[in-house]
C-alpha positions in Angstrom: 167.0 120.8 86.2 166.6 118.0 88.8 169.2 118.4 91.5 168.5 115.6 94.0 168.8 111.9 93.1 165.0 111.5 93.8 164.2 114.3 91.5 166.4 112.9 88.7 164.7 109.5 89.1 161.2 111.1 88.9 162.2 112.9 85.8 163.4 109.6 84.2 160.2 107.9 85.2 158.0 110.8 83.9 159.7 110.8 80.6 159.3 107.0 80.2 155.7 107.2 81.2 155.1 110.1 78.8 156.5 108.2 75.8 154.5 105.1 76.7 151.2 107.1 77.0 151.9 109.0 73.8 152.2 105.7 71.9 149.0 104.3 73.4 147.1 107.5 72.8 148.3 107.6 69.2 147.2 104.0 68.6 143.8 104.7 70.1 143.3 107.8 67.8 144.5 105.8 64.8 141.9 103.1 65.4 139.1 105.7 65.8 140.2 107.4 62.6 140.1 104.0 60.8 136.5 103.6 61.8 135.6 107.1 60.7 137.3 106.6 57.4 135.4 103.3 56.8 132.1 105.1 57.6 132.9 107.9 55.2 133.7 105.3 52.5 130.2 103.9 52.9 131.2 100.3 53.5 129.2 99.2 56.6 130.9 95.8 57.0 134.3 97.4 56.9 133.2 100.0 59.4 131.9 97.3 61.8 135.1 95.4 61.5 137.1 98.5 62.2 134.9 99.3 65.2 135.4 95.8 66.6 139.2 96.4 66.5 138.9 99.9 68.0 136.7 99.0 71.0 139.3 96.9 72.9 141.9 99.6 72.3 139.6 102.3 73.6 138.7 100.1 76.6 142.4 99.5 77.4 143.1 103.2 77.3 140.3 103.8 79.8 141.4 100.9 82.0 144.9 102.2 82.1 143.8 105.8 83.1 144.9 107.2 79.7 141.4 108.6 79.2 138.4 108.8 81.5 135.9 105.9 81.2 133.2 108.3 80.3 135.2 109.6 77.3 135.8 106.0 76.2 132.0 105.4 76.4 131.3 108.6 74.5 133.7 107.6 71.7 132.2 104.1 71.4 128.7 105.4 71.5 129.2 108.0 68.8 131.0 105.6 66.5 128.4 102.9 66.8 125.6 105.5 66.3 127.3 106.6 63.0 127.6 103.0 61.9 123.9 102.3 62.6 122.9 105.4 60.7 124.6 104.1 57.6 121.7 101.8 56.8 
């Protein structure tokens, strides 16, 4: 339990940040899953459209220090490789 006023404020800030990050992380994962689902359905145009929606979300997650920029690049690279392999 936080005893000092500073510790109580930090606890409030940490909880607010945790909720915000959890929401953004969930949105990013949802967008990635939508691309994977479109790939598995075999619809290349739908997969490309889902990828176009997912890329800015992934980039914002990396820009906001939610994930590392290399992880963002890895996600994007693997998704686009799977889309290109559909042909």
